[in-house]
C-alpha positions as CSV (number, residue, x, y, z in Angstrom):
1,M,-25.2,-20.3,4.6
2,S,-23.2,-22.9,3.1
3,K,-20.0,-22.3,2.4
4,R,-20.4,-21.6,-1.5
5,A,-23.0,-18.5,-0.2
6,W,-20.4,-17.2,2.2
7,L,-17.7,-17.1,-0.4
8,A,-20.1,-15.3,-3.2
9,F,-21.1,-12.8,-0.2
10,S,-17.4,-12.3,1.0
11,I,-16.6,-11.3,-3.0
12,A,-19.5,-8.9,-3.3
13,A,-18.4,-7.4,-0.1
14,A,-14.6,-7.0,-0.5
15,L,-15.5,-5.6,-4.2
16,A,-17.6,-3.0,-2.7
17,L,-15.8,-1.8,0.3
18,A,-12.5,-1.7,-2.5
19,L,-14.6,0.5,-4.7
20,C,-15.8,2.8,-1.9
21,R,-12.1,4.1,-1.5
22,Q,-10.1,3.2,-4.8
23,A,-10.3,3.9,-8.2
24,L,-10.3,0.8,-10.8
25,F,-8.2,2.9,-12.7
26,D,-5.4,4.8,-10.8
27,G,-2.3,6.2,-12.9
28,N,-0.6,2.5,-13.0
29,P,2.4,2.6,-15.2
30,I,0.2,0.2,-17.7
31,G,-1.2,3.7,-19.2
32,L,2.3,4.8,-19.8
33,L,3.6,1.6,-21.3
34,I,0.9,1.3,-23.9
35,Q,1.2,4.7,-24.9
36,C,5.2,4.1,-25.2
37,L,4.2,1.2,-27.2
38,A,2.0,3.4,-29.6
39,H,4.1,6.3,-29.8
40,P,7.5,5.3,-29.8
41,E,8.5,7.9,-31.8
42,G,7.7,10.6,-29.3
43,L,7.8,8.5,-26.1
44,G,10.7,6.6,-26.9
45,R,13.0,8.4,-26.1
46,D,11.9,9.7,-22.6
47,P,14.5,8.4,-20.2
48,L,11.3,7.4,-17.4
49,A,9.6,5.1,-20.1
50,R,13.0,3.7,-21.2
51,M,13.4,2.6,-17.7
52,L,10.0,1.2,-17.3
53,M,10.5,-0.8,-20.2
54,A,14.0,-2.1,-19.4
55,A,13.5,-2.7,-15.7
56,P,13.1,-6.2,-14.1
57,Y,10.2,-4.7,-11.6
58,T,7.9,-4.1,-14.5
59,L,8.4,-7.0,-15.9
60,A,4.5,-7.8,-15.8
61,P,3.0,-4.6,-16.7
62,R,5.0,-4.5,-19.8
63,L,3.7,-8.0,-20.5
64,I,0.0,-6.9,-19.6
65,A,0.7,-3.4,-21.5
66,A,1.6,-5.4,-24.5
67,G,-1.6,-7.6,-24.8
68,F,-3.5,-4.8,-24.0
69,Y,-2.1,-2.4,-26.7
70,R,-3.4,-5.5,-29.3
71,L,-6.9,-5.1,-28.2
72,S,-7.1,-1.3,-27.7
73,G,-8.9,-1.0,-30.9
74,L,-11.8,-3.3,-29.6
75,V,-11.7,-2.0,-26.0
76,S,-10.3,1.3,-24.3
77,Y,-7.1,0.3,-22.4
78,S,-8.8,2.2,-19.7
79,T,-12.2,-0.5,-19.3
80,L,-9.0,-3.4,-20.1
81,V,-7.6,-2.2,-16.8
82,A,-10.4,-1.7,-14.7
83,A,-11.4,-5.3,-15.5
84,L,-8.2,-6.7,-14.7
85,Q,-8.4,-5.0,-11.1
86,L,-11.9,-6.1,-10.8
87,L,-10.6,-9.7,-11.6
88,L,-7.7,-9.6,-9.3
89,W,-9.6,-8.6,-6.1
90,A,-12.0,-11.2,-6.9
91,A,-9.2,-13.6,-6.9
92,Q,-7.6,-12.3,-3.6
93,T,-11.0,-12.2,-1.8
94,A,-11.5,-15.7,-2.6
95,L,-8.1,-16.8,-2.4
96,T,-8.4,-15.3,1.2
97,F,-11.5,-16.9,2.0
98,E,-10.2,-20.1,1.0
99,L,-7.1,-20.2,2.9
100,V,-8.7,-18.9,6.2
101,C,-11.3,-21.7,6.0
102,A,-9.0,-24.2,5.3
103,L,-6.7,-23.1,8.2
104,T,-10.1,-22.6,10.6
105,D,-12.8,-24.4,9.3
106,S,-15.3,-21.1,9.7
107,P,-16.8,-19.7,6.8
108,Q,-17.8,-16.9,9.4
109,A,-14.2,-15.8,10.1
110,A,-13.4,-15.9,6.1
111,A,-16.2,-13.9,5.5
112,L,-14.9,-11.3,8.6
113,A,-11.5,-11.8,6.7
114,A,-12.5,-10.9,3.3
115,L,-14.3,-7.8,4.9
116,F,-10.7,-7.1,6.3
117,I,-9.0,-6.7,3.1
118,G,-12.0,-5.4,1.1
119,A,-11.9,-2.3,3.7
120,Q,-8.1,-2.0,4.1
121,M,-7.9,-2.6,7.5
122,P,-4.4,-1.6,8.9
123,L,-3.1,-3.2,12.4
124,L,0.6,-1.7,12.2
125,L,1.5,-0.2,8.7
126,C,0.2,3.6,7.9
127,D,-1.8,1.6,5.0
128,A,-2.6,-2.3,4.5
129,P,-0.3,-2.2,1.2
130,Y,-1.3,-5.9,0.2
131,N,-5.2,-6.0,1.3
132,L,-7.5,-4.8,-2.0
133,Q,-4.7,-2.3,-3.3
134,F,-4.1,-0.2,-6.6
135,L,-3.2,-2.7,-9.6
136,R,1.0,-2.4,-9.4
137,R,0.4,-4.1,-6.0
138,S,-2.4,-6.6,-6.7
139,L,-0.7,-8.3,-9.7
140,G,1.3,-11.2,-7.4
141,M,-1.6,-11.4,-4.8
142,P,-3.6,-14.1,-6.5
143,F,-0.1,-16.5,-6.6
144,F,1.0,-15.4,-3.6
145,L,-2.3,-16.4,-1.9
146,G,-2.2,-19.6,-3.6
147,S,1.5,-20.3,-2.1
148,L,0.1,-20.1,1.1
149,L,-2.9,-22.8,0.5
150,A,-0.2,-24.7,-1.0
151,L,1.7,-24.7,1.7
152,A,-1.5,-25.2,4.3
153,A,-1.9,-28.5,2.1
154,E,1.7,-29.0,1.9
155,R,2.1,-29.4,-1.3
156,P,5.7,-27.8,-1.7
157,W,6.8,-27.9,-5.4
158,S,3.2,-26.0,-6.1
159,A,4.0,-23.7,-3.7
160,L,7.5,-22.7,-4.7
161,A,6.1,-22.3,-8.4
162,L,3.7,-20.0,-7.0
163,L,5.6,-18.2,-4.8
164,E,8.2,-17.5,-7.6
165,A,5.6,-16.3,-9.8
166,S,4.0,-13.8,-7.6
167,I,7.7,-12.6,-7.1
168,Y,8.0,-11.9,-10.7
169,A,4.4,-10.6,-10.9
170,H,5.5,-8.0,-7.9
171,A,8.0,-8.8,-6.0
172,T,6.5,-8.2,-2.7
173,P,5.6,-9.9,-0.3
174,G,7.0,-12.9,-2.2
175,I,10.6,-12.1,-1.7
176,Y,10.0,-11.8,1.8
177,L,8.3,-15.3,2.0
178,L,11.1,-17.2,-0.1
179,P,14.1,-17.1,2.1
180,W,12.1,-19.1,4.7
181,L,10.2,-21.5,2.5
182,L,13.8,-22.4,1.3
183,L,15.0,-22.6,5.0
184,G,11.9,-25.2,5.7
185,E,13.2,-27.4,2.6
186,A,16.5,-27.2,4.3
187,W,15.2,-28.4,7.5
188,R,13.0,-30.9,6.2
189,G,15.9,-32.6,4.6
190,V,17.7,-32.6,7.7
191,R,15.0,-34.0,9.8
192,Q,13.5,-36.4,6.9
193,P,16.1,-38.2,5.4
194,A,13.9,-40.2,2.6
195,R,12.7,-36.8,1.4
196,R,16.5,-35.0,1.4
197,A,16.7,-34.9,-2.2
198,A,13.5,-33.6,-3.5
199,A,14.1,-31.1,-0.7
200,G,17.7,-30.2,-2.0
201,L,15.8,-29.9,-5.9
202,R,13.2,-27.6,-4.3
203,I,16.2,-25.3,-3.0
204,V,18.4,-25.4,-6.2
205,A,15.1,-24.4,-7.9
206,G,14.0,-21.9,-6.1
207,A,17.4,-20.1,-6.0
208,A,18.0,-20.5,-9.9
209,G,14.2,-19.4,-10.6
210,L,15.3,-16.0,-8.6
211,L,18.4,-15.6,-10.2
212,P,17.4,-13.7,-13.2
213,L,15.6,-11.1,-10.8
214,L,18.7,-10.6,-8.6
215,L,21.2,-10.5,-11.3
216,G,18.7,-7.7,-12.7
217,V,18.4,-5.4,-9.9
218,G,21.6,-6.0,-8.0
219,A,23.8,-3.8,-9.9
220,A,24.9,-0.8,-7.7
221,P,23.7,2.6,-9.1
222,L,26.1,4.9,-10.9
223,D,25.9,7.2,-8.2
224,M,25.5,7.0,-4.6
225,R,24.8,10.3,-3.4
226,F,21.7,10.3,-5.9
227,F,21.0,6.9,-4.5
228,R,21.3,7.9,-0.6
229,M,19.4,11.0,-1.5
230,G,16.0,8.3,-2.3
231,L,16.6,6.4,0.4
232,S,16.3,8.9,2.9
233,L,12.9,9.4,1.6
234,F,11.8,5.8,2.1
235,Q,12.9,5.8,5.8
236,W,9.6,4.6,7.2
237,V,9.1,1.6,4.5
238,V,13.1,0.4,4.9
239,G,14.2,1.1,8.1
240,G,10.9,2.2,10.1
241,F,12.5,5.6,11.2
242,Q,10.7,9.1,11.6
243,L,7.5,7.5,13.3
244,A,5.9,9.8,15.7
245,W,5.5,8.0,19.4
246,A,1.7,8.0,18.6
247,D,2.3,6.0,15.7
248,W,4.5,3.7,18.1
249,V,1.3,3.7,20.7
250,F,-0.7,2.3,17.5
251,I,1.7,-0.1,16.7
252,A,1.8,-1.1,20.2
253,E,-2.0,-1.3,20.4
254,A,-2.2,-3.4,18.0
255,L,0.6,-6.1,18.7
256,A,-1.6,-6.7,22.3
257,L,-4.8,-7.4,20.1
258,I,-2.4,-10.1,18.2
259,A,-1.1,-11.4,21.2
260,L,-5.0,-11.4,22.5
261,A,-6.1,-12.8,20.0
262,L,-3.9,-15.6,19.2
263,Q,-3.2,-16.7,23.2
264,R,-7.1,-17.8,22.5
265,Q,-6.1,-20.2,19.8
266,R,-2.9,-21.6,21.4
267,G,-3.0,-25.8,20.2
268,R,-4.7,-24.5,16.9
269,R,-3.1,-26.0,13.8
270,W,-2.6,-22.2,12.2
271,W,-1.4,-21.1,15.7
272,A,2.2,-21.8,14.8
273,L,1.8,-21.3,11.4
274,A,0.6,-17.6,12.6
275,W,3.8,-17.2,14.8
276,K,5.9,-18.2,11.9
277,S,4.7,-15.3,9.9
278,I,5.1,-12.9,12.6
279,G,8.7,-13.7,13.0
280,I,9.3,-13.3,8.7
281,G,7.7,-9.8,9.5
282,V,10.3,-8.9,12.5
283,F,12.9,-10.4,11.2
284,F,12.8,-8.4,8.3
285,A,11.9,-5.3,9.9
286,L,15.3,-5.6,11.9
287,L,17.1,-6.1,8.7
288,G,15.7,-2.7,6.9
289,T,16.6,-1.0,10.3
290,C,19.9,-2.2,9.7
291,G,20.1,-1.8,6.0
292,Y,19.4,1.3,6.2
293,E,22.2,2.4,8.5
294,A,24.6,0.2,6.3
295,C,23.5,2.2,3.0
296,M,23.5,5.7,4.7
297,R,26.8,5.1,6.3
298,G,28.7,2.9,3.6
299,W,28.9,-0.3,5.3
300,P,30.5,-3.5,3.5
301,P,29.1,-5.6,1.9
302,Q,27.5,-2.6,0.0
303,R,26.0,-4.9,-2.7
304,F,23.8,-7.0,-0.2
305,W,22.9,-3.6,2.1
306,L,21.7,-2.1,-1.8
307,L,19.4,-5.4,-2.1
308,V,18.0,-5.2,1.6
309,V,16.8,-1.6,1.5
310,R,15.3,-1.6,-2.1
311,S,13.2,-4.4,-1.3
312,Q,11.6,-1.7,1.3
313,P,12.1,-4.5,4.5
314,W,9.4,-2.8,6.8
315,I,6.4,-3.8,4.4
316,A,7.3,-7.3,5.3
317,L,5.0,-6.0,8.8
318,Y,2.6,-7.4,6.2
319,F,3.2,-10.6,7.6
320,I,2.1,-9.8,11.2
321,E,-0.6,-8.0,9.9
322,I,-1.9,-11.2,7.7
323,A,-1.4,-13.4,11.0
324,G,-3.5,-10.4,13.4
325,Q,-6.2,-10.2,10.5
326,L,-6.8,-14.5,10.4
327,A,-6.5,-14.2,14.7
328,L,-8.9,-11.1,14.8
329,A,-11.1,-13.1,12.5
330,V,-11.7,-15.7,14.4
331,A,-11.6,-14.1,17.7
332,A,-14.5,-11.9,16.3
333,A,-16.6,-14.3,14.5
334,E,-16.4,-16.7,18.3
335,Q,-17.8,-13.5,20.0
336,L,-20.1,-12.9,17.9
337,E,-21.5,-16.7,18.1
338,A,-21.1,-16.6,21.3
339,G,-23.4,-13.7,21.8
340,G,-20.8,-11.0,23.6
341,E,-23.1,-8.3,23.5
342,A,-19.5,-6.0,23.0
343,A,-18.8,-8.0,20.5
344,L,-20.1,-5.9,17.5
345,A,-18.9,-2.9,19.1
346,F,-15.3,-4.5,18.9
347,V,-15.8,-4.7,15.3
348,V,-16.8,-0.9,15.1
349,I,-13.5,0.2,16.4
350,L,-11.9,-2.5,13.8
351,A,-13.4,-1.0,11.1
352,C,-12.3,2.6,12.1
353,S,-8.9,1.5,12.0
354,A,-7.8,3.2,9.0
355,Y,-8.2,6.4,10.8
356,H,-5.0,5.6,13.1
357,D,-7.0,6.6,16.2
358,F,-4.7,5.0,19.4
359,V,-7.1,6.5,21.3
360,L,-10.5,4.6,20.4
361,R,-7.9,1.5,19.6
362,L,-7.0,1.3,23.4
363,F,-10.8,0.6,24.4
364,G,-10.7,-2.1,21.4
365,V,-8.2,-3.8,23.2
366,V,-9.8,-3.4,26.6
367,I,-13.0,-4.8,25.1
368,L,-10.9,-7.7,23.6
369,A,-9.2,-8.5,26.5
370,A,-12.8,-8.6,28.8
371,L,-14.2,-10.9,26.4
372,L,-11.6,-12.9,25.6
373,A,-11.4,-13.4,29.9
374,G,-15.6,-13.8,30.1
375,R,-16.1,-10.8,31.7
376,R,-19.0,-9.3,29.3
377,G,-19.7,-6.7,31.9
378,W,-16.7,-5.2,31.6
379,A,-16.6,-5.2,27.7
380,V,-19.9,-3.7,27.8
381,A,-18.7,-0.9,30.2
382,A,-15.7,-0.3,28.5
383,A,-17.4,0.2,25.1
384,L,-20.2,2.8,27.1
385,A,-17.2,4.3,27.9
386,A,-15.7,4.7,24.4
387,A,-19.3,5.9,23.3
388,A,-19.5,8.5,25.9
389,L,-16.0,10.1,25.0
390,P,-17.2,12.3,22.2
391,A,-19.9,13.9,25.0
392,A,-17.1,14.3,27.2
393,Y,-14.9,16.0,24.9
394,R,-17.5,18.5,23.8
395,A,-18.2,19.5,27.3
396,D,-15.0,20.7,27.8
397,P,-13.2,21.0,24.6
398,Q,-10.4,23.6,25.8
399,A,-9.6,21.2,28.8
400,W,-8.7,18.3,26.4
401,R,-6.9,20.6,23.7
402,G,-4.8,21.6,26.6
403,L,-4.3,18.1,27.7
404,A,-3.0,16.7,24.1
405,S,-0.6,19.9,24.0
406,A,0.8,18.9,26.9
407,L,1.6,15.5,25.5
408,G,2.6,17.0,22.4
409,L,-0.6,15.9,20.5
410,H,-1.5,18.3,17.6
411,G,-5.1,19.3,17.2
412,G,-6.0,16.9,14.8
413,L,-6.5,14.3,17.0
414,F,-9.7,15.8,18.0
415,A,-11.0,15.1,14.2
416,L,-10.7,11.4,14.5
417,P,-13.2,8.7,15.2
418,A,-13.2,8.8,18.8
419,F,-14.1,12.2,19.8
420,Q,-17.1,12.3,16.8
421,P,-20.6,11.9,17.6
422,A,-21.3,9.2,15.0
423,L,-18.7,7.5,16.8
424,G,-20.6,7.8,20.1
425,A,-23.9,6.8,18.2
426,G,-22.5,3.7,16.4
427,L,-21.3,2.2,19.4
428,L,-24.7,2.6,21.1
429,A,-26.0,1.1,18.1
430,A,-23.9,-1.9,18.2
431,L,-24.3,-2.5,21.8
432,A,-27.8,-2.7,21.0
433,F,-27.8,-5.2,18.4
434,G,-25.3,-7.4,21.2
435,F,-28.4,-7.4,23.5
436,W,-30.4,-8.5,20.7
437,S,-28.3,-11.0,19.5
438,A,-27.3,-12.5,23.1
439,R,-30.9,-13.7,23.1
440,R,-30.9,-15.5,19.6
441,S,-29.7,-19.1,19.0
442,P,-26.2,-19.5,17.9
443,G,-26.8,-20.2,14.3
444,T,-28.4,-16.5,14.0
445,R,-26.4,-15.0,16.2
446,K,-23.4,-16.6,13.8
447,T,-25.1,-15.0,10.3
448,A,-26.3,-11.9,11.5
449,G,-23.2,-11.2,13.4
450,V,-21.0,-11.3,10.3
451,L,-24.2,-9.5,8.3
452,A,-23.8,-6.6,10.9
453,A,-20.4,-6.4,10.7
454,A,-20.3,-6.1,6.6
455,A,-22.7,-3.3,7.9
456,V,-20.5,-1.9,10.2
457,F,-17.4,-1.8,7.5
458,A,-19.6,-0.1,4.9
459,L,-21.0,2.5,6.8
460,V,-17.0,3.8,7.7
461,A,-16.1,2.7,4.1
462,V,-19.5,5.1,2.7
463,A,-18.1,7.9,5.3
464,R,-14.3,7.8,4.2
465,R,-14.9,7.6,0.8
466,P,-12.2,9.9,-1.2
467,V,-12.9,13.4,-1.8
468,P,-13.7,14.4,-5.5
469,P,-10.4,15.1,-7.9
470,R,-8.9,18.4,-6.5
471,P,-9.3,21.2,-9.7
472,A,-5.7,21.1,-10.3
473,S,-6.1,17.9,-11.3
474,N,-8.7,18.1,-13.6
475,D,-6.7,20.9,-14.9
476,L,-3.5,18.9,-15.5
477,R,-5.9,16.6,-17.2
478,R,-7.3,19.2,-19.9
479,M,-4.0,20.4,-20.3
480,A,-2.5,17.0,-21.2
481,V,-4.9,16.8,-24.0
482,W,-4.2,20.2,-25.2
483,I,-0.6,19.6,-25.7
484,K,-0.9,16.1,-27.4
485,T,-3.5,18.0,-29.7
486,H,-1.4,21.3,-30.3
487,T,2.5,20.3,-30.0
488,D,4.5,17.9,-32.4
489,Q,5.7,14.8,-31.4
490,N,9.2,16.0,-30.5
491,A,8.3,18.3,-27.4
492,L,10.2,18.3,-24.6
493,I,8.1,19.7,-21.5
494,L,9.8,21.4,-18.5
495,V,7.8,21.3,-15.3
496,S,8.6,23.6,-12.5
497,P,8.4,22.8,-9.5
498,I,9.2,19.1,-10.5
499,D,6.2,17.7,-8.0
500,L,3.6,19.6,-10.1
501,L,2.9,16.3,-11.1
502,D,2.8,15.3,-7.8
503,S,1.5,11.8,-7.4
504,D,-1.0,12.3,-4.4
505,T,-3.2,13.7,-7.3
506,V,-5.4,11.4,-9.4
507,T,-3.2,12.8,-12.4
508,G,0.8,12.2,-11.6
509,A,3.2,12.3,-13.5
510,E,2.5,8.8,-15.4
511,A,-0.5,9.3,-16.1
512,F,0.0,12.9,-17.4
513,I,2.8,11.9,-19.8
514,A,0.5,8.9,-21.2
515,E,-2.4,11.4,-21.8
516,A,0.2,14.0,-23.3
517,Q,1.7,11.8,-25.2
518,R,5.1,13.6,-24.9
519,P,7.8,13.3,-22.0
520,V,8.5,15.7,-19.4
521,Y,11.7,16.5,-18.8
522,A,11.7,15.5,-14.9
523,S,9.2,15.2,-12.4
524,N,9.1,14.2,-8.5
525,Y,9.3,10.7,-9.3
526,Y,13.2,11.0,-10.8
527,V,14.1,11.8,-7.1
528,I,13.3,8.2,-5.9
529,S,13.8,6.3,-8.8
530,A,17.3,5.1,-7.8
531,M,15.6,3.0,-5.0
532,Q,13.5,1.4,-7.4
533,Y,15.6,1.4,-10.9
534,G,19.2,1.1,-9.7
535,A,21.4,2.1,-12.8
536,L,18.6,2.3,-15.0
537,S,18.4,5.6,-13.1
538,A,21.5,7.2,-14.2
539,P,19.4,9.5,-16.9
540,L,17.3,10.7,-15.0
541,A,20.2,11.8,-12.1
542,A,21.9,13.6,-15.0
543,R,18.7,15.9,-15.8
544,L,18.0,16.4,-12.0
545,A,21.8,17.3,-11.8
546,A,21.3,19.8,-14.6
547,L,18.3,21.5,-13.2
548,G,20.7,22.2,-10.3
549,L,19.6,19.4,-7.6
550,E,22.1,18.5,-5.2
551,F,22.6,14.7,-4.4
552,R,22.3,14.8,-0.4
553,P,19.7,12.8,1.8
554,F,16.5,14.5,2.8
555,K,16.2,15.4,6.3
556,D,12.2,14.7,6.2
557,W,9.2,15.5,3.5
558,N,9.2,19.3,4.7
559,D,13.2,19.5,3.6
560,Y,12.2,17.6,0.5
561,R,9.0,20.2,-0.3
562,L,11.4,22.7,0.1
563,R,14.6,22.1,-1.6
564,L,12.1,21.6,-4.3
565,R,10.9,24.9,-4.2
566,L,14.4,26.4,-3.8
567,L,14.9,24.6,-7.4
568,D,12.2,26.1,-8.6
569,R,13.2,29.5,-7.7
570,R,16.4,29.3,-9.1
571,L,14.7,28.4,-12.4
572,T,15.1,31.3,-14.7
573,P,14.6,32.6,-18.5
574,A,18.1,32.4,-18.9
575,K,18.3,28.7,-17.0
576,A,15.4,27.7,-19.0
577,A,17.0,28.8,-22.3
578,E,20.4,27.1,-21.4
579,L,18.1,23.6,-21.1
580,A,16.4,24.3,-24.5
581,R,19.5,24.7,-26.1
582,R,21.3,22.2,-24.4
583,Q,18.6,19.3,-23.6
584,G,16.0,19.8,-26.2
585,V,13.6,21.4,-23.5
586,T,10.3,22.9,-25.7
587,H,7.6,23.9,-23.4
588,L,7.9,25.2,-20.0
589,L,4.8,24.2,-17.5
590,L,4.2,26.2,-14.6
591,P,1.7,27.0,-11.8
592,D,-0.6,30.1,-12.7
593,G,0.6,32.0,-10.1
594,R,4.6,31.8,-10.8
595,R,6.0,34.7,-12.5
596,W,7.3,34.5,-16.0
597,P,8.2,37.2,-18.7
598,G,6.0,36.7,-21.9
599,T,2.8,35.9,-22.9
600,P,1.9,31.8,-21.9
601,L,1.0,29.7,-25.2
602,H,-2.0,28.5,-23.3
603,R,-3.6,28.6,-19.8
604,E,-5.5,25.4,-18.5
605,G,-7.1,26.9,-15.2
606,L,-4.3,27.1,-12.6
607,F,-1.7,26.0,-14.8
608,K,-0.2,27.9,-17.7
609,L,2.6,26.8,-20.8
610,Y,5.0,28.8,-22.3
611,S,7.1,28.0,-25.3
612,L,11.2,27.9,-24.9
613,R,11.7,28.1,-28.9
């Protein structure tokens, strides 16, 4: 296959994998921003909408929303959003392919890297945040990857311009790369006096280009108690706190896989770049851990630490992910081409990464180590052992559960692929393919291996496809439509508990408000708003205070849910009447099981709406 054919295959495969797990229209803020433009008299007074219309972080969504609003008379904005999402995914896949090709000269490795981002294969993180993802995260990725391509081609001005554009489109991950790029320019000026002036100009241009964004986000929140409360829910993405030991084992296994793959590539021209990328991830992770403690304890200089934690530094582990994906794509492509019998079995284990199955990944570490050491028999033996694990579990489930309990693991471990018959069958089929492939020519092995890998990822993606929307989500959608058509534009909806429009449903607060075209008094999004929007979140904090929420850090997510339920129980008819009188609340949305005096104005499945007038 030609390089162009591999590129077309990579784009098609990556988009198909992404569509298996991710909706094209996913409740992003663009829908709400369009409705703010269309209905300023109703939504223009909503503090959440005003915050989104003014925040530096939402500059790109606002520009897109303005453009889509002008076209909404011709095409529905949901269609426009879906088309933009597909375009961004295709661009991100194509640039990933080109980047890997530029670094490795291997279209097969580039195709595997495209499969990795399409399937969202996490190595370290709970998810792989800048693989093919929802729209907000996708906006800056074509610019970011273009910047990496320019760096690889030693075009520093192009790299800087594209990186700045990626930061304004979506601050991360570009914000983590910019300091490294500017430090590199400073080092270039020291080592190459002839280029000192140009390097200095790029440093000044890079800093000046970022200055408006820093000025926009650098203001301290008005109430640090409110900020710390929201920050406590970001412990993982800011400082790496609250990880279970099984998570650390999964991370350690990922580091072992990356180290094994990179060790084999020593001397390649991209080897040093991969380790620099890993260094960026480690540096920001350590900085985030310090930043979390600094903000919680009030260490000076507080303005600096606020900027640090608001960048959610542990997401910079993506730079380890991208280096690892590159190294593993090259390693897998080489082993498939070499005819390693267990090579495809290793790909099966990589494809199951999204399950966070640390038992299965342990077998993957052994298989890769054996393949790279030329011990193909050992690799086959490890794959056979992994395939036999489901049968061993079913032979004596009680013994296995007892062992898990002794190790402090919960029963959900045995729902993971390592203990499922389908995984055993898949590994055996992969081994059969490996023995077939080993007897073919290198050219056949190269093409057939990548195509078989695509089939593996497709099967895993289909097995992991999202469940249909919950009845509650559909009921909320219908309730939003009813509110839009049966209430006046001055309506203000009090939702209790405030996480009723929880973002883990396909509705979410932003999508509910956009559909209803009416503001809500408060939602769970308000609780974390200071982390992302700083001082702009002050009106949201005032509403939560009026509801009676105490501003102190949450111990964990269970404490968060418990305190929101307590807030709901404290909402009495007298309190609701006070909010109606002082805050202009006109309606109350409750779950159907919540007791409340009077007759509901409307019922919709699991929810009911009361008038407070």
